[in-house]
LOMINU-651521 format. One line per field, with one value per residue: residue number from 0; residue in one letter; x, y, z of N, C-alpha, C in turn. Coordinates in steps of 0.02 Angstrom, whole numbers. Example, Ala and Ser with C-alpha at 12.3 -4.5 7.8 and 13.67 -1.06 7.14 Angstrom:
! residues 2
nr	(0,1) $
rest	(A,S) $
neast	(660,642) $
nnorth	(-284,-112) $
nup	(390,354) $
caeast	(615,684) $
canorth	(-225,-53) $
caup	(390,357) $
ceast	(660,645) $
cnorth	(-165,2) $
cup	(390,394) $
//
This chain:
! residues 131
nr	(0,1,2,3,4,5,6,7,8,9,10,11,12,13,14,15,16,17,18,19,20,21,22,23,24,25,26,27,28,29,30,31,32,33,34,35,36,37,38,39,40,41,42,43,44,45,46,47,48,49,50,51,52,53,54,55,56,57,58,59,60,61,62,63,64,65,66,67,68,69,70,71,72,73,74,75,76,77,78,79,80,81,82,83,84,85,86,87,88,89,90,91,92,93,94,95,96,97,98,99,100,101,102,103,104,105,106,107,108,109,110,111,112,113,114,115,116,117,118,119,120,121,122,123,124,125,126,127,128,129,130) $
rest	(M,Q,N,N,D,Y,G,P,F,E,P,L,P,P,D,T,P,A,P,T,P,H,R,K,R,G,P,T,P,K,P,A,D,E,Q,R,T,H,R,I,A,V,Y,L,S,Q,A,E,M,K,V,V,S,G,F,S,E,L,S,N,V,C,P,A,A,Y,L,R,K,A,A,L,N,T,P,P,V,V,I,P,E,L,N,Q,L,V,W,Q,Q,L,S,N,A,A,A,N,L,N,Q,I,A,K,Q,I,N,C,D,D,L,S,V,L,E,E,V,R,T,A,L,I,R,F,R,Q,A,L,V,K,P,H,K) $
neast	(42,23,110,34,-88,-157,-244,-205,-251,-271,-216,-48,2,32,157,244,383,401,415,562,600,631,769,766,789,922,1021,1098,1007,1023,1089,967,1000,1052,959,858,718,641,554,568,490,525,488,544,583,580,704,782,768,832,969,1000,976,1070,1199,1178,1183,1313,1383,1348,1241,1075,959,895,989,1098,1054,1042,1165,1232,1154,1203,1328,1427,1444,1441,1588,1618,1677,1735,1696,1799,1912,1919,1948,2070,2144,2147,2222,2343,2376,2448,2570,2611,2645,2748,2851,2866,2932,3046,3105,3125,3235,3333,3358,3402,3537,3552,3629,3645,3545,3524,3528,3422,3311,3324,3283,3160,3097,3105,3020,2900,2878,2854,2745,2653,2654,2621,2471,2345,2284) $
nnorth	(-56,114,258,391,513,461,317,142,113,240,361,432,598,734,788,689,591,454,285,194,66,-104,-201,-345,-513,-623,-644,-507,-408,-429,-309,-225,-255,-372,-458,-602,-611,-671,-817,-979,-1114,-1294,-1449,-1614,-1778,-1941,-2003,-1896,-1810,-1888,-1885,-1752,-1731,-1814,-1752,-1634,-1659,-1715,-1593,-1523,-1431,-1355,-1439,-1333,-1231,-1294,-1324,-1184,-1137,-1228,-1193,-1059,-1085,-1099,-1221,-1305,-1367,-1538,-1654,-1814,-1948,-2049,-1973,-1885,-1963,-2015,-1900,-1861,-1958,-1951,-1825,-1841,-1905,-1809,-1702,-1771,-1779,-1649,-1614,-1685,-1619,-1504,-1531,-1574,-1458,-1371,-1416,-1525,-1660,-1774,-1854,-1913,-2046,-2109,-2034,-2071,-2210,-2188,-2127,-2239,-2325,-2253,-2235,-2372,-2396,-2315,-2382,-2518,-2599,-2587,-2712) $
nup	(3,-35,32,33,-23,-114,-181,-212,-339,-403,-517,-515,-463,-596,-580,-527,-532,-650,-598,-597,-715,-665,-697,-799,-757,-810,-971,-1040,-1159,-1337,-1461,-1563,-1700,-1703,-1649,-1648,-1740,-1841,-1895,-1953,-2000,-2017,-2082,-2054,-2094,-2016,-2018,-2053,-1952,-1852,-1892,-1880,-1748,-1696,-1740,-1680,-1541,-1535,-1553,-1450,-1456,-1472,-1592,-1671,-1668,-1726,-1853,-1893,-1893,-1983,-2096,-2120,-2152,-2055,-1975,-1817,-1737,-1729,-1634,-1651,-1526,-1517,-1552,-1451,-1348,-1377,-1384,-1247,-1196,-1258,-1205,-1091,-1132,-1209,-1122,-1053,-1147,-1167,-1047,-1063,-1171,-1113,-1017,-1106,-1168,-1069,-1059,-989,-993,-928,-915,-1031,-1084,-1018,-1072,-1196,-1188,-1133,-1250,-1342,-1287,-1293,-1431,-1462,-1397,-1468,-1596,-1573,-1560,-1434,-1329) $
caeast	(2,67,97,18,-153,-181,-249,-163,-277,-278,-152,-5,-3,71,230,274,423,386,457,611,595,685,805,745,846,945,1072,1094,979,1068,1066,915,1019,1077,902,820,650,605,555,558,470,548,471,590,564,604,776,821,775,880,1035,1000,988,1141,1250,1168,1205,1391,1414,1320,1193,1004,947,887,1050,1138,1028,1050,1246,1240,1127,1240,1401,1469,1422,1480,1643,1600,1738,1710,1722,1865,1961,1923,1982,2145,2180,2157,2278,2405,2403,2504,2630,2642,2673,2811,2894,2886,2973,3110,3138,3150,3293,3385,3370,3443,3602,3558,3644,3657,3481,3507,3509,3354,3272,3327,3245,3086,3071,3091,2956,2851,2867,2832,2680,2618,2656,2593,2398,2333,2238) $
canorth	(-2,177,308,448,527,429,249,106,115,302,380,479,661,739,804,630,556,382,244,168,-5,-144,-239,-411,-560,-661,-614,-444,-422,-413,-259,-230,-284,-445,-503,-649,-600,-708,-898,-1029,-1189,-1340,-1513,-1666,-1852,-1971,-2020,-1833,-1782,-1924,-1869,-1678,-1740,-1838,-1707,-1574,-1694,-1713,-1532,-1486,-1364,-1388,-1444,-1281,-1196,-1333,-1302,-1112,-1138,-1265,-1155,-1005,-1110,-1102,-1277,-1314,-1419,-1598,-1699,-1881,-1970,-2082,-1925,-1854,-2018,-2016,-1827,-1864,-2016,-1920,-1774,-1861,-1916,-1736,-1669,-1805,-1757,-1574,-1616,-1709,-1568,-1448,-1555,-1567,-1380,-1345,-1442,-1570,-1723,-1832,-1902,-1928,-2118,-2108,-2002,-2116,-2269,-2175,-2121,-2304,-2353,-2209,-2254,-2437,-2399,-2295,-2430,-2577,-2589,-2615,-2783) $
caup	(-4,-33,93,6,-14,-176,-166,-261,-406,-430,-551,-476,-497,-647,-557,-488,-585,-660,-566,-640,-715,-640,-755,-792,-738,-872,-998,-1069,-1225,-1389,-1492,-1616,-1764,-1682,-1620,-1696,-1736,-1891,-1874,-2011,-1978,-2055,-2071,-2066,-2092,-1949,-2032,-2062,-1884,-1817,-1912,-1853,-1678,-1684,-1750,-1627,-1481,-1541,-1549,-1398,-1471,-1488,-1654,-1710,-1675,-1767,-1926,-1914,-1912,-2043,-2158,-2131,-2175,-1991,-1932,-1750,-1740,-1706,-1619,-1629,-1463,-1516,-1556,-1378,-1295,-1402,-1361,-1178,-1187,-1286,-1172,-1043,-1176,-1237,-1065,-1038,-1204,-1155,-986,-1090,-1217,-1064,-990,-1158,-1189,-1018,-1072,-937,-1036,-881,-920,-1104,-1093,-980,-1123,-1261,-1171,-1132,-1319,-1373,-1260,-1317,-1499,-1470,-1367,-1527,-1652,-1551,-1544,-1368,-1324) $
ceast	(46,51,86,-63,-190,-185,-207,-189,-286,-220,-113,-13,47,144,273,312,398,433,503,600,653,710,784,808,868,1001,1051,1059,1034,1040,1012,940,1041,1011,869,741,605,614,548,548,494,519,521,558,599,684,811,823,821,952,1040,1015,1048,1195,1248,1198,1283,1417,1383,1281,1132,997,933,950,1097,1113,1046,1116,1262,1214,1173,1313,1451,1449,1468,1530,1615,1657,1712,1733,1782,1921,1978,1956,2060,2175,2194,2213,2345,2427,2456,2576,2657,2673,2742,2866,2912,2936,3050,3143,3167,3227,3352,3410,3410,3513,3608,3567,3655,3593,3467,3494,3440,3301,3266,3279,3175,3058,3058,3029,2898,2836,2832,2759,2624,2609,2612,2523,2390,2281,2187) $
cnorth	(59,216,380,457,488,355,212,99,181,318,429,542,673,752,747,602,481,334,210,96,-49,-188,-312,-454,-594,-622,-547,-449,-398,-349,-274,-269,-354,-485,-541,-645,-642,-781,-930,-1093,-1246,-1418,-1569,-1738,-1877,-1983,-1946,-1806,-1820,-1900,-1792,-1689,-1764,-1791,-1651,-1599,-1694,-1646,-1496,-1423,-1409,-1398,-1378,-1228,-1232,-1323,-1236,-1111,-1172,-1218,-1093,-1019,-1107,-1156,-1279,-1368,-1482,-1645,-1761,-1909,-2011,-2031,-1887,-1897,-2017,-1949,-1837,-1910,-1981,-1860,-1787,-1866,-1845,-1701,-1706,-1783,-1682,-1573,-1638,-1657,-1508,-1468,-1553,-1497,-1351,-1379,-1490,-1648,-1784,-1880,-1920,-2001,-2141,-2090,-2050,-2176,-2253,-2159,-2186,-2326,-2321,-2224,-2319,-2434,-2365,-2340,-2491,-2562,-2619,-2671,-2764) $
cup	(2,17,69,2,-74,-158,-221,-324,-439,-461,-508,-506,-544,-641,-536,-544,-592,-623,-620,-646,-689,-696,-745,-786,-808,-905,-1031,-1140,-1279,-1423,-1544,-1674,-1758,-1663,-1662,-1689,-1789,-1879,-1941,-1989,-2039,-2041,-2096,-2055,-2030,-1957,-2026,-1984,-1834,-1826,-1875,-1782,-1658,-1684,-1697,-1557,-1473,-1525,-1492,-1404,-1487,-1565,-1702,-1718,-1717,-1842,-1941,-1933,-1972,-2103,-2171,-2143,-2115,-1955,-1869,-1768,-1698,-1698,-1607,-1569,-1466,-1520,-1490,-1336,-1313,-1373,-1292,-1162,-1203,-1248,-1121,-1070,-1191,-1179,-1048,-1088,-1186,-1089,-1018,-1129,-1169,-1040,-1036,-1172,-1131,-1013,-1008,-976,-991,-890,-997,-1114,-1068,-1038,-1190,-1239,-1169,-1201,-1355,-1356,-1289,-1384,-1501,-1443,-1429,-1581,-1630,-1536,-1470,-1367,-1275) $
//
């Protein structure tokens, strides 16, 4: 209830400034030229929807965003799961190789035989398939 002579349903006097609107929660709105205001509906067959859904899940975007990006020739990057697993496995080897290169660049040649053995094992691990 308001603390003035005007009731809650009566207009404020003309000299009263308008209340400042509260900012809505959520992300900051995009500028007018970047706002998406046009909508296109597309009908897909079951097989087409399955393909679009699969790619959208792999790229971690919704199907509509995937179609928008694909139509604008900027499709999201889809990294196959196998590549992600191999990347994780090779990251440890890359870190070890980095440490080896650091020791060699510091003229610490006392570990040269150790480095040679480690590189031979690393090469064998890359060449031999795991069972």
